[in-house]
Residue frames relative to the residue before (quaternion, step in Angstrom):
aa qw qx qy qz dx dy dz
M 1.0000 0.0000 0.0000 0.0000 0.00 0.00 0.00
A 0.4443 -0.7082 0.4835 0.2595 3.56 -0.85 0.92
K 0.6511 -0.5394 0.3769 0.3782 3.54 -1.23 0.57
K 0.6347 0.5373 -0.3280 0.4481 3.58 1.03 -0.79
D 0.6517 0.5133 -0.3092 0.4649 3.61 1.05 -0.80
I 0.6261 0.5303 -0.3342 0.4638 3.60 1.01 -0.77
Q 0.6774 0.4892 -0.2955 0.4631 3.59 0.89 -0.92
S 0.6597 0.5033 -0.3164 0.4598 3.59 0.95 -0.81
E 0.6212 0.5254 -0.3370 0.4738 3.61 1.09 -0.71
K 0.6459 0.5107 -0.3177 0.4701 3.61 0.95 -0.88
L 0.6709 0.4918 -0.2972 0.4687 3.61 0.91 -0.88
K 0.6296 0.5312 -0.3296 0.4613 3.58 1.04 -0.78
G 0.6575 0.5028 -0.3011 0.4735 3.55 0.96 -0.90
F 0.6499 0.5081 -0.3119 0.4714 3.59 1.01 -0.77
A 0.6526 0.5050 -0.3151 0.4689 3.58 0.97 -0.85
D 0.6436 0.5082 -0.3318 0.4663 3.60 0.98 -0.79
M 0.6342 0.5222 -0.3331 0.4628 3.63 1.02 -0.78
L 0.6587 0.5084 -0.3172 0.4551 3.57 0.91 -0.81
K 0.6614 0.5088 -0.2995 0.4626 3.58 1.00 -0.82
S 0.7337 0.4586 -0.2448 0.4376 3.58 0.92 -0.86
S 0.7406 0.3675 -0.2423 0.5078 3.62 0.99 -0.61
P 0.4902 -0.6664 0.4683 0.3103 3.59 -0.98 0.81
A 0.5572 -0.6062 0.4520 0.3431 3.53 -1.18 0.58
K 0.2084 -0.7743 0.5865 0.1142 3.56 -0.93 0.87
A 0.1127 -0.7939 0.5966 0.0326 3.53 -0.42 1.26
P 0.5070 -0.6441 0.4600 0.3413 3.59 -0.95 0.74
I 0.4054 -0.6942 0.5383 0.2530 3.55 -1.07 0.76
Q 0.3773 -0.7368 0.5254 0.1969 3.56 -0.82 1.08
E 0.3502 -0.7224 0.5551 0.2174 3.55 -0.88 0.94
I 0.2293 -0.7575 0.5986 0.1235 3.55 -0.95 0.91
R 0.0889 -0.7947 0.6003 0.0118 3.54 -0.75 1.11
P 0.4896 -0.6572 0.4771 0.3173 3.60 -0.98 0.75
I 0.5649 -0.5805 0.4667 0.3551 3.56 -1.22 0.54
E 0.5224 -0.6379 0.4674 0.3190 3.57 -1.00 0.85
Q 0.4399 -0.6760 0.5285 0.2650 3.52 -1.06 0.80
Q 0.4967 -0.6481 0.4767 0.3257 3.57 -1.09 0.65
S 0.5977 -0.5656 0.4348 0.3657 3.53 -1.20 0.54
E 0.6561 -0.5505 0.3585 0.3713 3.55 -1.23 0.55
H 0.7105 0.4853 -0.2735 0.4300 3.58 0.97 -0.78
E 0.6076 0.5859 -0.3468 0.4091 3.57 1.26 -0.24
D 0.4251 -0.6533 0.5645 0.2719 3.49 -1.13 0.74
P 0.4624 -0.7073 0.4406 0.3030 3.63 -0.65 0.98
K 0.6397 0.5260 -0.3302 0.4528 3.62 1.16 -0.44
E 0.6252 0.5542 -0.3328 0.4374 3.57 1.21 -0.46
I 0.2974 -0.7605 0.5585 0.1457 3.57 -0.89 1.00
M 0.4230 -0.6903 0.5237 0.2650 3.56 -0.96 0.90
K 0.1437 -0.7689 0.6201 0.0602 3.54 -1.11 0.82
Q 0.4685 -0.6758 0.4972 0.2768 3.56 -1.18 0.56
L 0.0656 -0.7701 0.6345 0.0068 3.53 -1.10 0.87
N 0.1021 -0.7788 0.6174 0.0427 3.58 -0.81 1.02
V 0.0714 0.7975 -0.5923 0.0902 3.56 -0.70 1.11
L 0.3628 -0.6813 0.5891 0.2390 3.52 -1.31 0.37
I 0.0490 0.7794 -0.6230 0.0455 3.60 -0.80 0.99
R 0.6604 -0.4958 0.3842 0.4129 3.53 -1.32 0.30
G 0.5934 -0.6082 0.4092 0.3326 3.54 -1.09 0.78
S 0.6428 0.5394 -0.3235 0.4372 3.58 1.02 -0.80
I 0.6404 0.5135 -0.3131 0.4777 3.56 1.07 -0.79
L 0.6544 0.5023 -0.3139 0.4699 3.59 0.92 -0.85
K 0.6459 0.5252 -0.3233 0.4499 3.58 0.92 -0.89
A 0.6701 0.4900 -0.2958 0.4725 3.59 0.93 -0.90
A 0.6397 0.5251 -0.3207 0.4606 3.59 1.01 -0.84
K 0.6665 0.4916 -0.3112 0.4662 3.60 0.91 -0.87
K 0.6405 0.5300 -0.3220 0.4531 3.56 0.96 -0.83
H 0.6549 0.4989 -0.2970 0.4836 3.59 0.95 -0.94
S 0.6350 0.5537 -0.3138 0.4378 3.56 1.02 -0.85
V 0.6869 0.4704 -0.2698 0.4839 3.56 0.94 -0.93
I 0.6751 0.5012 -0.3119 0.4424 3.61 0.84 -0.92
N 0.7680 0.3447 -0.1873 0.5062 3.61 0.95 -0.85
D 0.4053 -0.7470 0.4515 0.2718 3.60 1.26 0.19
I 0.4444 0.6371 -0.4809 0.4066 3.54 0.92 1.03
P 0.4570 -0.6653 0.4995 0.3147 3.61 -0.81 0.89
L 0.5812 -0.6163 0.4118 0.3359 3.56 -1.00 0.88
K 0.6425 0.5297 -0.3348 0.4411 3.59 0.98 -0.80
D 0.6548 0.4951 -0.3181 0.4743 3.61 1.02 -0.73
M 0.6392 0.5295 -0.3289 0.4504 3.58 1.02 -0.78
V 0.6635 0.4855 -0.3050 0.4806 3.59 0.95 -0.86
D 0.6236 0.5444 -0.3287 0.4547 3.59 1.02 -0.80
Q 0.6701 0.4944 -0.2864 0.4739 3.56 0.93 -0.96
A 0.6596 0.5156 -0.3133 0.4482 3.60 0.93 -0.88
L 0.6626 0.4906 -0.3055 0.4763 3.59 0.94 -0.86
E 0.6463 0.5214 -0.3245 0.4530 3.57 0.96 -0.84
A 0.6491 0.5110 -0.3119 0.4694 3.61 0.96 -0.87
Y 0.6576 0.5112 -0.3061 0.4610 3.58 0.97 -0.88
L 0.6874 0.4678 -0.2940 0.4714 3.61 0.84 -0.89
K 0.6085 0.5258 -0.3524 0.4786 3.63 1.09 -0.58
S 0.6602 0.5080 -0.3237 0.4486 3.59 0.93 -0.79
L 0.6675 0.4654 -0.2933 0.5018 3.59 1.17 -0.52
G 0.4588 -0.6779 0.4521 0.3543 3.59 1.20 -0.35
A 0.4151 0.7314 -0.4538 0.2946 3.58 1.26 0.27
I 0.7780 0.1085 -0.0676 0.6151 3.58 1.23 -0.55
E 0.4659 -0.6772 0.4854 0.2979 3.54 -1.19 0.36
Protein backbone atom coordinates (compact mmCIF):
# COMPACT_ATOMS: atom_id res chain seq x y z
CA MET A 1 0.00 0.00 0.00
CA ALA A 2 1.35 3.40 -0.92
CA LYS A 3 2.09 6.03 1.70
CA LYS A 4 -0.60 8.27 0.24
CA ASP A 5 -3.23 5.50 0.60
CA ILE A 6 -2.27 4.88 4.25
CA GLN A 7 -2.62 8.59 5.08
CA SER A 8 -5.98 8.87 3.31
CA GLU A 9 -7.27 5.80 5.21
CA LYS A 10 -6.17 7.34 8.52
CA LEU A 11 -7.83 10.64 7.65
CA LYS A 12 -11.01 8.86 6.54
CA GLY A 13 -11.14 6.95 9.82
CA PHE A 14 -10.60 10.19 11.74
CA ALA A 15 -13.30 11.98 9.75
CA ASP A 16 -15.75 9.12 10.40
CA MET A 17 -14.96 9.26 14.13
CA LEU A 18 -15.61 13.01 14.22
CA LYS A 19 -18.93 12.60 12.42
CA SER A 20 -20.15 9.76 14.64
CA SER A 21 -19.22 11.10 18.09
CA PRO A 22 -20.88 14.23 19.50
CA ALA A 23 -18.74 17.27 20.17
CA LYS A 24 -17.65 17.58 23.76
CA ALA A 25 -17.43 21.20 24.85
CA PRO A 26 -15.79 21.96 28.20
CA ILE A 27 -18.22 22.95 30.92
CA GLN A 28 -17.55 26.45 32.21
CA GLU A 29 -17.26 26.76 35.95
CA ILE A 30 -19.42 29.49 37.47
CA ARG A 31 -17.94 31.23 40.48
CA PRO A 32 -19.81 33.69 42.69
CA ILE A 33 -18.68 37.31 42.75
CA GLU A 34 -16.35 38.12 45.64
CA GLN A 35 -17.99 39.91 48.51
CA GLN A 36 -16.72 43.38 49.35
CA SER A 37 -14.66 43.86 52.48
CA GLU A 38 -16.43 45.04 55.63
CA HIS A 39 -14.79 48.47 55.60
CA GLU A 40 -15.88 49.27 52.06
CA ASP A 41 -18.93 51.29 51.20
CA PRO A 42 -20.97 49.17 48.78
CA LYS A 43 -21.60 52.28 46.66
CA GLU A 44 -17.87 52.99 46.31
CA ILE A 45 -16.17 51.52 43.24
CA MET A 46 -12.67 50.09 43.54
CA LYS A 47 -10.05 51.73 41.30
CA GLN A 48 -6.62 50.47 40.31
CA LEU A 49 -3.46 52.19 41.57
CA ASN A 50 0.03 51.33 40.34
CA VAL A 51 2.91 52.56 42.48
CA LEU A 52 6.60 51.85 42.89
CA ILE A 53 7.74 51.05 46.44
CA ARG A 54 10.94 49.70 47.96
CA GLY A 55 11.37 45.95 47.68
CA SER A 56 11.84 45.53 51.43
CA ILE A 57 8.51 47.26 52.12
CA LEU A 58 6.71 45.10 49.57
CA LYS A 59 8.29 41.93 50.97
CA ALA A 60 7.23 42.83 54.52
CA ALA A 61 3.71 43.73 53.34
CA LYS A 62 3.32 40.43 51.48
CA LYS A 63 4.60 38.48 54.48
CA HIS A 64 2.17 40.26 56.83
CA SER A 65 -0.62 39.70 54.31
CA VAL A 66 -0.01 35.94 54.18
CA ILE A 67 0.48 35.50 57.94
CA ASN A 68 -2.71 37.40 58.79
CA ASP A 69 -4.74 36.06 55.84
CA ILE A 70 -5.53 39.56 54.58
CA PRO A 71 -5.49 40.30 50.84
CA LEU A 72 -2.66 42.70 50.04
CA LYS A 73 -5.07 45.08 48.30
CA ASP A 74 -7.21 45.32 51.45
CA MET A 75 -4.16 45.88 53.63
CA VAL A 76 -2.91 48.72 51.39
CA ASP A 77 -6.41 50.22 51.28
CA GLN A 78 -6.68 50.16 55.08
CA ALA A 79 -3.19 51.64 55.52
CA LEU A 80 -3.89 54.52 53.11
CA GLU A 81 -7.26 55.17 54.74
CA ALA A 82 -5.69 55.27 58.22
CA TYR A 83 -2.94 57.62 57.00
CA LEU A 84 -5.38 60.00 55.30
CA LYS A 85 -7.60 60.02 58.41
CA SER A 86 -4.59 60.93 60.57
CA LEU A 87 -3.95 63.89 58.29
CA GLY A 88 -7.60 64.93 58.39
CA ALA A 89 -7.88 64.51 54.62
CA ILE A 90 -10.89 62.16 54.96
CA GLU A 91 -13.39 61.40 57.66
